[in-house]
N, C-alpha and C positions, 0 to 999 in steps of 0.2 A: 799286438805290435812290439812291444817292447819299450815303448815314450809313455809318459802322460802327456794330458795333454797340454801340459805348460811348455812345453816343445816345441808348441808350431805355436806361431805369433803370424800377426798379417803382415807385416812386412815381406813375409818368407812366400807368401801367396801375393802381394805385388809382385815383388821381383817373378813368384811363377807366370804369372798372369800376362807380364812385359813380355820375358824370355816366347813363350806361346806363339805368342800375337809378332815380334821380330822377328822366330824363328832365329836367332845371335844374340849369343851372352853381350857380346860387345855393346850392339846397339840398343839392347835391354838399359846396360847402363847408362849412358851417354841420353837415352829417355830419361833417367831415374836420377837422375846426378849420382849416379853410385860409382866408386870403384867395380872394375871388370871383375878382379878377385873377391871383391864381393858375393858379386852376384855369384859368379859358382861356389860360393860355402854355401852361400843361401841353398840354392839347385844339390845338395850334397845333402847338406842337412837335411831337404825335404825329402830326396830320394832315402837314406836313412828312414829318417820317419815312417813313409809310406811300405817299405819295402817293395817298393816294383822301379823297373829302369822304366824311367816317363818318356828320354828323347834317344830315336836314334841319330846318328851323326849321316848328313846325304852330303854329297857335292853341292847340292843349294841351299844345305842350312842345317839347321834342329830342325826335325819331324818328330810328331807326338806318336808314339807306343800306344795299341787301344787301352790301355790304362790308363798313360797320360792325357787320354781326350778325357778318360771319366774321372780322370783327379780334375784337371781345368776346367770342366763343365761347373763339380762341386764348390770349387772357388770361389767360378766367377758367383755364382749366388748367396757364398756368404761376404764376397766382395758388394757385389751388390745389397746386401742386406745392411751392411754398414753404412753404408751412404746413407741411409734413410738417419741416422742419427748426427751426418758431418756433412748436413748442404744447408746453407743457409735459410732463411726461413722466405719461404713461395711470392711475400709480399716486398721484399727485396728487389728481386727481376721486376723491374719497369719496362717493357718493349719501347715507349713512346718516347724515352730519357736516354736510355743504358745505350752505350756503343759494343754492337756486336757485330761477330760475323758468324754465319752457319753453313757450313757446304753440304750440300745435299743432293744425292745422287741419283739421277731418275733413268727410266729406260727407254730407249729411241721412238717407240714408237708412240706413245703418248707426251715428245718431252714437247710440244709444243702449245697445249691447253696445260698444265703443268706449272710453267715459265706465265702463263695468261694469268692463272688460277691463284699464286701462290706467288710468284717474286714481284709482278709489276702490281696485284696490290697493295704485297707490303712495301714495296717505295711509293706508294699514293701514303701508304698509313702510317710505316715505321720507317722515317726518312735518317734514321737512327742506327736500322739494323740491316748489314749488309750477306743478301743473301745469294749465295754461288752457287747454280745448278750446273751443274754436267753429269753428259749422259754416258752411261756405261750399261753391260750386259749386269743378270745378273751374278753370277760369277765372280767380277770383276768389285761390284759393289762387295757382295760376302768377305772379299780380299780389303776392301777400304774401312768394311766396318766393325772387321779383327783390329787391322791396325788404330783404331780409330780419324781415320782424320779425315770422316764426314759425321756429321751428327746422325742423320738416318738416311733412309733411301725408302723411295716411291715404287711401286712397277708390280710389275711379276716378281714372285719370290723364288729363292732357290731350291731347289728341293735332291736330296737334303739338306733339313738347315742346319748349323752348327746347333750345339750348348746353349752357345755362348748370343746369341741373337733374339731378340722379342721377335713377331710379326704379329699383325692385327692386320687383318680385311676392311681396307675403306670403300670399299663399292663396286656393283657390278659394273664392267666392260661392254655394253653391245655394241655390233658390227651393223654395220650396211653398204652394200656395193654403190658405188659411181664409177659413172663415166663419162666419154666427151661426144658432142655429135658426130666425132670419127666413126665410135663403137653401130656397128648394127641394130642393134639394140634401145640405142639410146630413146629412135620416135615410138615403140611398142612399149617404152617402160619397162621388159620383164625376161626374163631366159629362168629356163627350166637347166633342174641339177647336171645335168649332163653337161649344158653350154655353158655350164659356173666351172664346171671342171677342166672342161676344154678351152678355157679362153683365156687371155696371153692376158696373165695382171703381173699388176706391180708391187715389188716388197719393199720395208723400210727396215734398210740395217740394222741387223739386234746386236751382233757379233754374237748369236747364237746357230748353232746348227738347223736345230730343233726351238724353236719357240713356242711355251704355254699354246699360244692361240692355233700353231700345225699341230699339236694333242687334239686338241678338240675338232677340228676340221677331220682330220685322220679319222676319231670314235664315231665319226657324222656319216666318214665314207665320200664327203665332198675334199680331197685335196688336192689343189688345186696339182696342174701335170707342168704349164708354163706361168715360170718366178723370172720378172727381173727385179732384179736388188739394186735399189735406190742407197745413195748416205742419207737423204733426209724428206722433209714434207714437201718441201718444196722446189728441188728435184722430183719426185712425183709427181710433184702440180705441172710441173711443166712438162712432162713427158705426160699426160693424162690429158691436158688439153692439144697436144700437138697428134698424139698418135690413137689407134682403136682399145686400148689398154684400157684394162680398168681396175682399182684399189676398191681393196676393205678396209676403212677409216672408218674409227671411232665415231659414234651417231651422231654426238655432238657434230665431231668437228664435217664429216661426209653434207646436214644439214646448213653449217654454216657457208660451209665451199658452194655449195650449189644456191645459196643465196647469194655469196658475190660473184658467183660466175655462172652468166645466161648461155654456159655454152656447156653446164654441166649437170647432171641430172643424177637422182639414184632410180636403181635398179632392182624390183623387189626380185628373187628368187624364188620360182616356183619351185614347192616338191620338197628342198629341205629347207633345213632352218639354220640360219649363221649363227655361229657357236657367240657362250658367254664367257668370259672373263671374269677372273677376279684382280682388284688393284686392292696392294697391300701397303700395311707401311713401317720397315722395318729400320729396329736400331738393336744396338749393341745393351746388354743390360747393363755392362757397368753404370750406364747413365738414368739410368730408369729415375734414382730421385734427384739426378742434378736440375736445380732451376730451371735454369733459359733452356733445358733439352724437352723439358716434361712442358715446361710455354712451347716452345718450336713445333711439337705435339701436337696439343691440344689447337695450336692453329692451323697444322695442318688438316685436321680431320674438319676440323667449322670449314674451309673452306672447300676440301674435296665432297663432302659429304653431304654438306649444305649448298653447292651448285649445283 
């Protein structure tokens, strides 16, 4: 490339990472407490070192070229490796004593389960920690992780995942069909695959046109024909108990609801297997060695995988 390795420094990669995340040199400069000319200078030097066009200008900001995205992935790996040597010892972070806020994104369909398992438990056992959980779809989660506005995301992963995001499968999620006494299958307790396909179903809004669950239903040839979207589980519960509609819920949630309300019951679907999906934990690679986030990921895995 005509340049020695000494021409490249970590500050240049930090600036490059910030510009990639913000799609804007001015916002990157504000994030790093640098002047905008300094950021521009770093980007010119990096372009000269790589010999590649890293960005193209668009009406919405700077967008990475194919070469730029490859460089960003490598830069994140380098910065991640360096963070291992710069973070304080894990014993310095005490969740029982330190005051800290963690912002965590979750997918809407599993929101109530995650809130119970993670946030409410933390509130009882780690009162100094504030865990703010927000409902987003998978694509919004990727944007938030890119900008490092959240510590982690729990739920269905985006496909494909950008190179700067780590992902670990937490657990398998099984689903169960439930209905109320207004449904004609309530008494017999089962329906066949055709009944399932043609029944009126409730679907909790996710912000995605097609979810992982939809794709699995399509693979099995049992995608429902009649779906009514509702904003959350509370709305779904009201409609479920007052109409003949059905709801596919996480098995844990389905069992809890049927125990809570005697007018609800689980309905078996004969001749078809309801799908199983995966719940994943995602985070930005740059936080791999950041000890509070290391603790948070361990806490989430213990709560969800051991629950």
